[in-house]
N, C-alpha and C positions, 0 to 999 in steps of 0.2 A: 158209392160203396168202395172201400179200399180193401183189396185182396192181396195177400202176401203168401206166395207159394215157396216152399223150401223142400229140401230132401234129395234133390237130384245129385247126380255124380257119375262116376265111372264104375261100372259093375261088370263082372265077367258073366258070360252066358251061363244060364242056369241058376244064377244068383237071385237074391231078393233085395227089395228096396221098399221103403215107405215114403211116400210123398205126403206133405201136410200143407194145409192152407188155412191161414187165419183171416178173419174178416172184421171190419170195423162195425158191421151190423150182425145181428144174430142169424146164423145160417137157417134156422128153422122158421124164419119169417119169409123166406123166398119161395117162389113157386117151384123152382127146380135148381139144384146145385149139382155141379159135376166137374169132371176133368176132361179136357180135350188135349190133343197133341198135334203137333205140326212137324212133319219131316221136312228136310231141306227141299225147297222148290215144290212142295206139295201143299194141298189145301189142308186147312185145319179140320180135324175129324174128332168126333165124339169117342171117348174111351169108356166112360161110365157116368151115370147120373143117378141122383136120388130125387124122387118127387116128394113134394111136401108131405104127402100121406105116408111116406116111408117106402114106397115102391122103388125098385131099382131097375135100371136098364144098362146093359153092357153091349159094347160092339162085338160083332161076331169074332173078331180076331183075338179077343180076350181069352176065349176058350177055357174059362174057369180059372185062369191064372191070377187074376186081380180081384180085389174086393174093395168096394167103396163103402165108407161109413161116415156117419156124422156124429161127432161127440158134442152133444148139446151142453154138457157141463163145462167143457173147455172151449166151446164154440170153435171147433176145429173140423175141417173136412179132410178125411184121410183116404189115401189110395194105397193099399197094400199090394205090392207087386211081387210075384214069385215066378220062378222059371223064366226070367226075362231073356230075350233073345236079341241078337243084333237088329232085327227088324223093329224092335221097340225103341231104338234110338230116335230121339225126337226132343223137342221142347214141349214140356207138359204145362198146360195152363189150367188154372182154377177158374171156374165160371159160375156166375149166379144169374138166374133169370127172374126178374121181378115183375114182369108183366108182358102183355102182348097187345099190339095194335093191329090195325088192318094192313100195316106195311111191314110188320115183323116183330121180333122179340125186343123187349127192353132188357138189356143185360149188361153185366160188367165183367171185366177180365182182370186176372192177376198178371204179373209181369212175366211169368213163365219160369220154369226151372229145367235145366238141361239134363237129360238122361242119355248117357252113352254106354252102350253094351258092347263089350269086346268079345270076339270069338275065341 
């Protein structure tokens, strides 16, 4: 699976931004699709995800500021971000999970897009 994330950039605190992810395969065929982020010298962490049945999960730090959506007509995964804060500065990765084994997830990652929030 080839994933291409875009939309990152430099934003002032309190601003909004939309991240998009394109896939070589249909997003609605995957078990889970989502966005993760990785801050400098930190572990990669979940931001938001959509389960195949349409259910969504958000990290606690999102606090209602972000919205994840899947546009099946355009085959695009979107993360709408509002009220971004310097703590949201990170590289954001698009992720798809297409299966699980007894040793872990079968998944693919996009190349990441950098979001920098200035105070």
